[in-house]
C-alpha positions as CSV (number, residue, x, y, z in Angstrom):
1,M,98.9,111.8,90.1
2,T,99.8,113.8,87.0
3,V,102.5,116.4,87.4
4,A,103.0,119.3,85.0
5,V,106.6,120.2,84.3
6,S,105.8,123.2,82.1
7,D,102.3,123.1,80.7
8,E,101.7,126.7,79.6
9,S,102.4,128.2,76.2
10,E,103.9,131.7,76.0
11,H,100.3,133.0,76.2
12,G,99.5,131.2,79.4
13,E,97.3,128.6,77.8
14,L,97.6,124.8,78.3
15,T,98.9,123.0,75.2
16,R,97.2,119.6,74.6
17,A,99.3,116.5,73.9
18,E,98.3,113.3,72.3
19,P,97.3,110.7,74.9
20,P,100.0,108.3,75.8
21,S,99.9,104.7,74.6
22,A,98.4,102.1,77.1
23,T,101.6,100.1,76.7
24,I,105.2,100.6,75.6
25,V,108.2,98.3,75.0
26,C,110.5,98.2,78.0
27,V,113.9,99.5,76.9
28,D,115.7,97.3,79.4
29,C,114.2,93.9,78.8
30,G,111.9,94.2,75.8
31,G,108.8,93.3,77.9
32,V,105.5,95.2,78.0
33,A,105.3,98.3,80.2
34,H,101.8,99.4,81.2
35,L,100.6,103.0,81.7
36,L,100.1,103.7,85.4
37,T,99.2,107.4,85.3
38,P,95.6,108.5,84.7
39,A,94.7,111.5,82.7
40,R,93.8,114.8,84.5
41,D,90.3,115.2,85.8
42,D,89.2,116.7,82.5
43,G,90.4,113.5,80.7
44,A,93.1,115.4,78.7
45,W,96.9,115.2,78.5
46,Y,99.0,118.4,78.2
47,V,102.5,119.1,77.2
48,G,104.7,118.7,80.3
49,D,102.5,116.1,81.9
50,I,104.3,113.0,83.2
51,S,103.2,109.5,82.0
52,T,104.5,106.7,84.2
53,Y,104.9,103.1,83.0
54,R,105.8,99.9,84.9
55,C,107.2,96.9,83.1
56,S,105.4,93.7,83.9
57,D,108.5,91.6,83.3
58,C,111.4,93.3,85.0
59,R,109.3,95.8,87.0
60,D,111.4,98.8,85.9
61,R,109.6,102.1,86.0
62,W,109.6,104.7,83.2
63,D,108.6,108.3,83.6
64,L,108.0,110.1,80.2
65,V,107.3,113.8,79.7
66,M,104.5,114.5,77.3
67,E,105.5,116.7,74.3
């Protein structure tokens, strides 16, 4: 599920964000964290969307807000 924190510009339009990386480096252990969150139904990502990652080594979860 993708959750929007604040996805509207001052004109009430959605602001697109760059798609998140499929993997990131885990801040805690240096392992590989994989993206869990799918894009919205239209396949796009917007400012304020949450991208969630899970580290395959230490199992930590990371929730990042798209900018």
